[in-house]
Backbone as JSON Lines, residues from 0, in Angstrom:
{"i":0,"aa":"M","n":[1.04,17.15,33.85],"ca":[2.65,16.92,33.28],"c":[2.92,18.25,32.68]}
{"i":1,"aa":"L","n":[4.37,18.88,32.69],"ca":[4.64,20.1,32.27],"c":[3.8,21.35,32.76]}
{"i":2,"aa":"Q","n":[3.4,21.24,34.15],"ca":[3.07,22.11,34.68],"c":[3.44,23.63,34.64]}
{"i":3,"aa":"G","n":[3.35,24.64,33.99],"ca":[3.98,25.81,33.97],"c":[5.15,26.28,32.96]}
{"i":4,"aa":"I","n":[4.8,25.4,31.57],"ca":[5.52,25.1,30.73],"c":[5.52,26.44,29.65]}
{"i":5,"aa":"E","n":[4.51,27.38,29.93],"ca":[4.2,28.41,29.12],"c":[5.1,29.35,29.43]}
{"i":6,"aa":"T","n":[6.06,29.01,30.79],"ca":[6.98,30.48,31.1],"c":[8.55,30.24,30.09]}
{"i":7,"aa":"I","n":[8.3,29.37,29.51],"ca":[9.35,29.09,28.58],"c":[9.54,30.31,27.73]}
{"i":8,"aa":"F","n":[8.63,30.88,27.67],"ca":[8.27,32.07,26.57],"c":[8.15,33.34,27.32]}
{"i":9,"aa":"D","n":[8.39,33.2,28.61],"ca":[8.59,34.61,28.95],"c":[9.26,35.73,28.4]}
{"i":10,"aa":"D","n":[10.77,35.32,27.84],"ca":[11.55,36.57,27.43],"c":[11.93,36.33,25.85]}
{"i":11,"aa":"K","n":[10.76,35.77,25.14],"ca":[10.76,35.82,23.97],"c":[11.13,36.51,22.99]}
{"i":12,"aa":"E","n":[10.52,38.12,23.42],"ca":[10.99,39.23,22.39],"c":[12.28,39.49,22.42]}
{"i":13,"aa":"K","n":[12.86,39.52,23.97],"ca":[14.07,40.01,24.12],"c":[15.02,38.85,23.92]}
{"i":14,"aa":"M","n":[14.77,37.27,23.73],"ca":[15.54,36.68,23.0],"c":[15.68,36.32,21.45]}
{"i":15,"aa":"M","n":[14.83,36.93,21.05],"ca":[14.72,36.93,19.32],"c":[15.11,38.46,18.88]}
{"i":16,"aa":"R","n":[15.17,39.35,19.59],"ca":[15.55,40.71,19.3],"c":[17.14,40.32,18.54]}
{"i":17,"aa":"K","n":[17.54,40.94,17.61],"ca":[18.76,41.24,17.14],"c":[19.6,40.08,17.27]}
{"i":18,"aa":"L","n":[19.12,39.04,16.68],"ca":[19.5,37.68,17.03],"c":[21.07,37.38,16.09]}
{"i":19,"aa":"K","n":[22.16,37.14,16.77],"ca":[23.21,36.96,16.32],"c":[24.03,35.82,16.8]}
{"i":20,"aa":"K","n":[25.05,35.32,16.17],"ca":[25.79,33.79,16.75],"c":[26.14,34.28,18.26]}
{"i":21,"aa":"K","n":[26.82,35.45,18.54],"ca":[26.85,35.53,20.14],"c":[25.72,35.23,21.06]}
{"i":22,"aa":"S","n":[24.94,36.53,20.46],"ca":[23.69,36.42,21.41],"c":[23.13,35.21,21.55]}
{"i":23,"aa":"Y","n":[23.1,34.69,20.35],"ca":[22.63,32.8,20.29],"c":[22.73,31.86,21.22]}
{"i":24,"aa":"E","n":[24.24,32.28,21.61],"ca":[24.77,31.41,22.48],"c":[24.54,31.55,23.69]}
{"i":25,"aa":"S","n":[24.55,32.74,23.97],"ca":[24.29,33.15,25.46],"c":[23.01,32.99,26.01]}
{"i":26,"aa":"N","n":[22.15,33.6,24.68],"ca":[20.05,33.18,25.35],"c":[20.36,31.61,25.2]}
{"i":27,"aa":"S","n":[20.73,30.68,24.15],"ca":[20.33,29.52,24.43],"c":[21.14,29.15,26.07]}
{"i":28,"aa":"K","n":[22.07,29.24,26.32],"ca":[22.72,28.73,27.68],"c":[21.56,29.05,28.71]}
{"i":29,"aa":"E","n":[21.53,30.6,29.01],"ca":[20.46,31.04,29.8],"c":[18.96,30.42,29.84]}
{"i":30,"aa":"F","n":[18.89,30.11,28.52],"ca":[17.27,29.32,28.35],"c":[17.48,28.07,29.17]}
{"i":31,"aa":"M","n":[18.6,27.13,29.11],"ca":[18.27,25.97,29.25],"c":[18.76,26.1,30.9]}
{"i":32,"aa":"E","n":[19.21,26.61,31.34],"ca":[19.57,26.86,32.73],"c":[18.41,27.65,33.58]}
{"i":33,"aa":"R","n":[17.34,28.38,32.84],"ca":[16.28,28.83,33.72],"c":[15.06,27.94,33.21]}
{"i":34,"aa":"N","n":[15.23,26.51,32.23],"ca":[14.03,25.86,31.71],"c":[14.33,24.26,31.48]}
{"i":35,"aa":"G","n":[15.29,23.96,31.85],"ca":[16.22,22.74,31.82],"c":[15.17,21.79,32.37]}
{"i":36,"aa":"H","n":[14.77,21.98,33.51],"ca":[13.75,21.11,34.32],"c":[12.5,20.69,33.31]}
{"i":37,"aa":"F","n":[11.99,21.76,32.65],"ca":[11.16,20.76,31.55],"c":[11.59,19.87,30.64]}
{"i":38,"aa":"F","n":[12.73,20.05,30.08],"ca":[13.19,19.52,29.3],"c":[13.62,17.86,29.67]}
{"i":39,"aa":"R","n":[14.01,18.1,30.91],"ca":[14.11,16.63,32.0],"c":[13.04,16.39,32.5]}
{"i":40,"aa":"E","n":[11.85,16.66,32.49],"ca":[10.41,16.16,32.67],"c":[10.04,15.54,31.28]}
{"i":41,"aa":"M","n":[10.48,16.1,30.46],"ca":[9.94,15.31,29.0],"c":[10.5,14.12,28.78]}
{"i":42,"aa":"T","n":[11.83,14.18,28.86],"ca":[12.62,12.79,28.51],"c":[12.36,11.8,29.85]}
{"i":43,"aa":"E","n":[11.99,12.01,31.3],"ca":[11.57,10.99,32.24],"c":[10.46,10.48,31.81]}
{"i":44,"aa":"Y","n":[9.54,11.56,31.26],"ca":[8.31,10.81,30.86],"c":[8.06,9.99,30.02]}
{"i":45,"aa":"I","n":[8.96,10.1,28.74],"ca":[9.08,9.39,27.56],"c":[9.62,8.22,28.12]}
{"i":46,"aa":"G","n":[10.75,8.14,29.09],"ca":[11.68,7.06,29.26],"c":[10.83,5.88,30.47]}
{"i":47,"aa":"R","n":[9.53,6.66,31.05],"ca":[8.81,5.4,31.54],"c":[7.86,4.88,30.73]}
{"i":48,"aa":"A","n":[7.66,5.3,29.62],"ca":[6.48,5.23,28.86],"c":[6.81,3.74,27.74]}
{"i":49,"aa":"E","n":[5.54,2.86,27.99],"ca":[5.69,1.83,26.89],"c":[5.53,2.25,25.72]}
{"i":50,"aa":"N","n":[4.8,3.18,25.15],"ca":[4.79,3.43,23.66],"c":[5.11,4.72,23.81]}
{"i":51,"aa":"K","n":[6.43,4.95,23.13],"ca":[7.05,5.94,22.88],"c":[6.36,7.17,21.88]}
{"i":52,"aa":"E","n":[5.79,6.76,21.1],"ca":[5.39,7.43,20.2],"c":[3.86,8.42,20.88]}
{"i":53,"aa":"T","n":[3.16,7.51,21.41],"ca":[2.02,7.87,22.15],"c":[2.66,8.97,23.43]}
{"i":54,"aa":"A","n":[3.75,8.9,23.69],"ca":[4.28,9.78,25.19],"c":[4.66,10.95,24.51]}
{"i":55,"aa":"A","n":[5.07,11.2,23.14],"ca":[5.81,12.17,22.72],"c":[4.75,12.98,22.08]}
{"i":56,"aa":"L","n":[3.57,12.4,21.86],"ca":[2.47,13.3,21.39],"c":[1.67,14.16,22.6]}
{"i":57,"aa":"E","n":[1.61,13.35,23.64],"ca":[1.14,13.87,24.69],"c":[1.73,15.07,25.22]}
{"i":58,"aa":"I","n":[3.22,15.15,25.03],"ca":[4.21,15.96,25.72],"c":[3.77,17.54,24.6]}
{"i":59,"aa":"G","n":[3.71,17.08,23.32],"ca":[3.38,17.91,22.29],"c":[2.05,18.43,22.54]}
{"i":60,"aa":"E","n":[1.15,18.09,22.88],"ca":[-0.14,18.27,23.53],"c":[-0.08,18.77,25.04]}
{"i":61,"aa":"A","n":[0.61,18.64,25.65],"ca":[0.87,19.41,26.96],"c":[1.34,21.22,26.54]}
{"i":62,"aa":"L","n":[2.25,20.98,25.62],"ca":[2.98,22.0,25.44],"c":[2.1,23.18,24.4]}
{"i":63,"aa":"A","n":[1.55,22.66,23.58],"ca":[0.51,23.37,22.91],"c":[-0.71,23.75,23.58]}
{"i":64,"aa":"G","n":[-1.08,23.03,24.33],"ca":[-2.08,23.27,24.93],"c":[-2.06,24.52,26.04]}
{"i":65,"aa":"A","n":[-0.87,24.56,26.72],"ca":[-0.22,25.5,27.51],"c":[-0.18,26.85,26.64]}
{"i":66,"aa":"V","n":[0.64,26.83,25.64],"ca":[0.68,28.09,24.43],"c":[-0.76,28.58,24.06]}
{"i":67,"aa":"K","n":[-1.49,27.87,23.76],"ca":[-2.69,28.53,23.54],"c":[-3.36,29.06,24.59]}
{"i":68,"aa":"K","n":[-3.38,28.64,25.72],"ca":[-4.05,29.2,27.1],"c":[-3.4,30.42,27.4]}
{"i":69,"aa":"R","n":[-1.89,30.76,27.1],"ca":[-1.45,31.93,27.18],"c":[-1.6,32.47,26.27]}
{"i":70,"aa":"F","n":[-1.54,32.26,24.9],"ca":[-1.48,33.54,23.9],"c":[-2.61,33.53,23.26]}
{"i":71,"aa":"A","n":[-3.62,32.67,23.57],"ca":[-4.71,32.67,22.68],"c":[-5.66,34.16,22.91]}
{"i":72,"aa":"G","n":[-6.24,34.63,21.94],"ca":[-6.76,35.62,22.06],"c":[-8.5,35.65,22.44]}
{"i":73,"aa":"K","n":[-9.2,36.43,22.38],"ca":[-10.98,36.27,22.49],"c":[-11.21,35.22,21.77]}
{"i":74,"aa":"K","n":[-11.25,34.98,20.66],"ca":[-11.56,33.99,19.88],"c":[-10.75,32.52,19.81]}
{"i":75,"aa":"E","n":[-9.94,32.74,20.86],"ca":[-9.65,31.4,21.41],"c":[-8.4,30.68,20.17]}
{"i":76,"aa":"R","n":[-7.88,32.18,19.58],"ca":[-7.14,31.65,18.36],"c":[-5.58,32.73,18.6]}
{"i":77,"aa":"I","n":[-4.68,32.52,18.15],"ca":[-3.35,33.16,18.22],"c":[-3.22,34.12,17.1]}
{"i":78,"aa":"D","n":[-3.06,34.88,17.1],"ca":[-2.73,36.14,16.43],"c":[-1.43,35.65,15.19]}
{"i":79,"aa":"G","n":[-1.61,35.85,13.81],"ca":[-0.39,35.73,13.07],"c":[0.69,36.1,13.2]}
{"i":80,"aa":"R","n":[0.99,37.29,13.7],"ca":[2.26,37.66,13.86],"c":[3.11,36.81,15.53]}
{"i":81,"aa":"T","n":[2.2,36.78,16.18],"ca":[2.24,36.02,17.89],"c":[2.86,34.47,17.01]}
{"i":82,"aa":"Q","n":[1.74,34.1,16.1],"ca":[2.23,32.65,15.84],"c":[3.63,32.49,14.92]}
{"i":83,"aa":"V","n":[3.9,33.62,14.2],"ca":[5.29,33.55,13.36],"c":[6.04,33.47,14.73]}
{"i":84,"aa":"D","n":[6.22,34.38,15.49],"ca":[7.33,34.55,16.85],"c":[7.16,33.28,17.3]}
{"i":85,"aa":"L","n":[6.31,32.67,17.9],"ca":[6.34,31.62,18.6],"c":[7.13,30.45,17.78]}
{"i":86,"aa":"N","n":[6.74,30.36,16.27],"ca":[7.21,29.39,15.56],"c":[8.83,29.28,15.53]}
{"i":87,"aa":"F","n":[9.42,30.6,15.31],"ca":[10.69,30.93,15.47],"c":[11.42,30.73,16.85]}
{"i":88,"aa":"F","n":[10.59,31.19,18.06],"ca":[11.12,30.4,19.12],"c":[11.3,29.17,19.43]}
{"i":89,"aa":"M","n":[10.39,28.33,18.84],"ca":[10.41,26.85,18.99],"c":[11.5,26.25,18.11]}
{"i":90,"aa":"I","n":[11.93,26.58,16.96],"ca":[12.91,26.41,16.12],"c":[14.26,26.86,16.86]}
{"i":91,"aa":"Y","n":[14.3,28.13,17.05],"ca":[15.63,28.48,17.82],"c":[16.14,27.84,19.24]}
{"i":92,"aa":"Y","n":[14.83,27.81,20.0],"ca":[15.3,27.46,21.45],"c":[14.69,26.17,21.86]}
{"i":93,"aa":"V","n":[13.45,25.69,21.53],"ca":[12.83,24.4,22.21],"c":[13.13,23.76,21.54]}
{"i":94,"aa":"F","n":[13.45,23.31,20.32],"ca":[13.68,21.9,19.64],"c":[15.04,21.86,19.94]}
{"i":95,"aa":"P","n":[16.18,22.81,19.83],"ca":[17.72,22.5,20.33],"c":[17.7,21.97,21.7]}
{"i":96,"aa":"S","n":[16.82,22.58,22.53],"ca":[16.85,22.26,23.93],"c":[16.37,20.64,24.2]}
{"i":97,"aa":"I","n":[15.2,20.23,23.45],"ca":[14.77,19.08,23.43],"c":[15.83,17.95,22.86]}
{"i":98,"aa":"L","n":[16.4,18.51,21.81],"ca":[17.59,17.36,20.91],"c":[18.69,17.65,21.81]}
{"i":99,"aa":"G","n":[19.15,18.59,22.59],"ca":[20.18,18.67,23.36],"c":[20.17,17.82,24.83]}
{"i":100,"aa":"T","n":[19.11,17.51,24.87],"ca":[19.18,16.58,26.19],"c":[20.0,15.34,26.2]}
{"i":101,"aa":"G","n":[20.54,14.84,24.69],"ca":[21.12,13.62,24.59],"c":[20.66,12.48,25.05]}
{"i":102,"aa":"H","n":[19.02,12.59,25.63],"ca":[18.17,11.2,25.8],"c":[18.07,10.36,24.8]}
{"i":103,"aa":"P","n":[18.33,9.07,24.37],"ca":[17.89,8.43,23.29],"c":[16.37,8.55,22.51]}
{"i":104,"aa":"D","n":[15.74,9.06,23.56],"ca":[14.13,9.43,22.47],"c":[13.63,10.82,22.34]}
{"i":105,"aa":"S","n":[15.04,11.84,22.33],"ca":[14.78,13.16,22.07],"c":[14.28,13.53,20.92]}
{"i":106,"aa":"N","n":[14.76,12.46,19.67],"ca":[13.91,12.75,18.46],"c":[12.89,12.54,18.46]}
{"i":107,"aa":"A","n":[12.26,11.39,19.01],"ca":[10.85,11.15,19.31],"c":[10.36,12.1,19.8]}
{"i":108,"aa":"I","n":[10.45,12.73,20.39],"ca":[9.92,13.92,21.33],"c":[9.87,15.01,20.63]}
{"i":109,"aa":"A","n":[10.83,15.73,19.8],"ca":[10.64,16.79,19.07],"c":[9.78,16.6,17.87]}
{"i":110,"aa":"E","n":[9.67,15.09,17.2],"ca":[8.88,14.88,16.28],"c":[7.38,14.74,16.84]}
{"i":111,"aa":"G","n":[7.22,14.37,17.79],"ca":[6.01,14.23,18.25],"c":[5.24,15.4,18.63]}
{"i":112,"aa":"V","n":[6.1,16.54,19.47],"ca":[5.96,18.08,19.52],"c":[5.45,19.08,18.33]}
{"i":113,"aa":"R","n":[6.72,18.28,17.09],"ca":[6.21,19.23,15.6],"c":[5.1,18.87,15.36]}
{"i":114,"aa":"T","n":[4.64,17.57,15.23],"ca":[3.63,17.16,14.76],"c":[2.25,17.56,15.51]}
{"i":115,"aa":"V","n":[2.11,17.78,16.57],"ca":[1.06,18.45,17.73],"c":[1.0,20.01,17.32]}
{"i":116,"aa":"W","n":[2.37,20.59,17.18],"ca":[2.38,21.96,17.07],"c":[1.7,22.25,15.63]}
{"i":117,"aa":"D","n":[2.15,21.48,14.4],"ca":[1.68,21.94,13.38],"c":[-0.2,21.72,13.18]}
{"i":118,"aa":"R","n":[-0.48,20.65,13.85],"ca":[-1.81,20.41,13.43],"c":[-2.93,21.45,14.47]}
{"i":119,"aa":"S","n":[-1.83,22.06,15.69],"ca":[-2.69,22.77,16.52],"c":[-2.62,23.98,16.01]}
{"i":120,"aa":"F","n":[-1.79,24.96,15.32],"ca":[-1.71,26.28,15.13],"c":[-1.65,26.25,13.4]}
{"i":121,"aa":"K","n":[-2.93,26.89,13.15],"ca":[-2.77,27.39,11.73],"c":[-1.64,28.1,11.03]}
{"i":122,"aa":"G","n":[-1.19,27.7,9.8],"ca":[-0.28,27.65,9.05],"c":[1.09,27.55,9.87]}
{"i":123,"aa":"S","n":[1.45,26.63,10.42],"ca":[2.56,26.29,10.96],"c":[3.05,24.94,10.3]}
{"i":124,"aa":"N","n":[3.96,25.06,10.0],"ca":[4.73,23.91,9.28],"c":[6.24,24.04,9.86]}
{"i":125,"aa":"I","n":[6.38,23.61,10.8],"ca":[7.97,24.07,11.33],"c":[8.68,22.5,11.41]}
{"i":126,"aa":"K","n":[10.04,23.13,10.92],"ca":[11.05,21.86,10.98],"c":[11.91,22.28,11.92]}
{"i":127,"aa":"Y","n":[12.78,21.28,12.38],"ca":[13.59,21.38,13.68],"c":[15.04,21.1,13.37]}
{"i":128,"aa":"A","n":[16.25,21.58,13.99],"ca":[17.45,21.1,13.9],"c":[18.22,21.2,15.51]}
{"i":129,"aa":"D","n":[19.19,20.61,15.44],"ca":[19.87,20.72,17.05],"c":[20.27,21.99,16.97]}
{"i":130,"aa":"Y","n":[21.09,22.17,18.06],"ca":[21.74,23.59,18.57],"c":[22.99,23.64,17.72]}
{"i":131,"aa":"D","n":[23.8,22.89,17.35],"ca":[25.11,23.19,16.64],"c":[24.42,23.82,15.02]}
{"i":132,"aa":"I","n":[24.0,22.86,14.64],"ca":[23.01,23.19,13.22],"c":[22.93,24.66,13.23]}
{"i":133,"aa":"L","n":[22.07,25.17,14.18],"ca":[21.42,26.31,14.15],"c":[22.75,27.33,14.26]}
{"i":134,"aa":"Y","n":[23.51,27.01,15.34],"ca":[24.51,28.06,15.69],"c":[25.44,28.48,14.0]}
{"i":135,"aa":"E","n":[25.9,27.14,13.96],"ca":[26.59,27.18,12.17],"c":[26.28,28.05,11.37]}
{"i":136,"aa":"S","n":[24.76,28.12,11.28],"ca":[23.98,28.7,10.23],"c":[24.16,30.25,10.13]}
{"i":137,"aa":"F","n":[24.54,31.14,11.53],"ca":[24.58,32.15,11.9],"c":[26.13,32.92,11.19]}
{"i":138,"aa":"H","n":[25.8,34.31,10.8],"ca":[27.03,34.65,10.42],"c":[26.95,36.21,11.23]}
{"i":139,"aa":"E","n":[28.23,36.47,11.31],"ca":[28.51,37.94,11.95],"c":[28.31,38.89,11.04]}
{"i":140,"aa":"K","n":[28.73,38.87,10.05],"ca":[28.71,39.78,8.78],"c":[28.54,39.33,7.56]}
{"i":141,"aa":"I","n":[27.65,40.01,6.95],"ca":[27.35,39.75,5.49],"c":[28.21,40.24,4.74]}
{"i":142,"aa":"L","n":[29.05,39.38,3.63],"ca":[30.19,39.72,2.85],"c":[30.96,40.76,3.42]}
{"i":143,"aa":"G","n":[31.36,40.61,4.65],"ca":[32.49,41.43,5.76],"c":[31.72,43.04,5.77]}
{"i":144,"aa":"I","n":[30.47,43.35,5.19],"ca":[30.3,44.98,5.18],"c":[29.59,44.9,6.43]}
{"i":145,"aa":"F","n":[28.66,44.36,7.49],"ca":[27.82,44.79,8.32],"c":[28.81,44.01,9.73]}
């Protein structure tokens, strides 16, 4: 399940750099064009499952396992800075993509992924929101100065 999902993080640095409302919009569209098949696979998997909660946790395990495999160092741990970047990437791109599928079980998937993520990575206690909430939180200028 979710073979190659670690590739969703390929452009992590570029997509998080100088993140503003306009770039967030274009980055999100590009992210879904490139990775939408992973989110469809998640919804298809949970759609076939009898136990939705278990399926959502399995999706989370597949994602967290792939991330550990790709980003863990010699001691099989991810350094703190990388973990912070991954957490933000999850918040800004992965969770909104899950919720944006419109699937009836998308909230269950997001909650399963969040639960596994938090217990898999030290110091992680992330929350999630949909794209529209995050998009509206961006401001192009602070007090009209910048």
